[in-house]
N, C-alpha and C positions, 0 to 999 in steps of 0.2 A: 510618379514612380519613385519609390524609395529604395535605395541600395543599402542593404544591411549585411555586413560580413561578406561582401562580394557576391551576394545572392540577391537578385531582384525581388522586390516585394510589390507586386502589382495591386492596385486598387481594383477590386472585382465588382464594384457597384455599377450596375448597368446605367448607361447614359440617360435612358428614359426615366429611370427612377430618380436620378439627380435632378433632372429638369422638372419632374412632377413635384419634388420636394421644394425646389426653389419657387415654383409657381404658387404652391400652397402657402409658403412662408410669405410671399408678397401679398397674397390675398388676406392673410391673417394680419399683416402689418397695416394694410389699408383700412381694415375694420377697426384696428386699435387707434388709428389717427384719422378720423373722418374729416377733420378740419384742414388737414395737410393737402395742399393742391400744388400742382406744378405750374410754373409761370415762365413764359418765354418773352424776352424783350429783344427787339431788333434795334441796332444802332441807327442813328440818322444817316450815316454813310451808306449802310446796307439798304435802307429805305430809298435813298436817292438813286443808288445803283439799280434797284428793282424798278423804280419809276422810269428810269432811262431805258431799261430793257423793254418794258411794256410799251413805251412811246415808240421805240424803234420797230417793234413788232407791228404796231398799228399804223405806222407811217406808210404812205404809198411809195412804191418804188419808182413811179413815174411822176416827174415834176412837170406838170402841164405848161407852166410859164416858160420853162427852158425849151420844151418841145416846140411851142409856138414861136419863140424867138429864133430857134434854129430853122424852122420852116420859112420864116420871113427872110432870114439871111440867105438861105438857099435859093428862094424865089428871086431875090434881088441880084443874085450872082456874086455876093460877097463871101459866101461860104464855099470852100473848096476850090477857090481860084488860084491859090498860091500853094502848089503841091510841095515845093522845096521847104517852105516854112512849116507845113504840116509834118513833113518827114523829119525835120530838125526837132520839132516839138516832141514827136513820138520817141525819137532816139534819146533825147535829153531826159525825157520822163522815165524811160527804161533804165538809163544809166544812173539816175539819181535814186532809184529804188533799190539799188544793189548794196 
């Protein structure tokens, strides 16, 4: 919008016509420079982050060795026998996360 002498002067070109003009200009530009190509490079840090995300997605949520160890401790009576120690650990864990 251009204001000239306190009177607005609106651009009356329809938006579709502007977009069509831009598209045709881009196509014409691509024909004029056929050897020009786009190139994307990803930093090693971004590649590492992507690999970590993919590994986390593919990892199992259940660790079978931990489950087996807990089952063995429960069967031997060593797991869950000290309720005060368990309560203290839970409370300390909650307080340390704040």
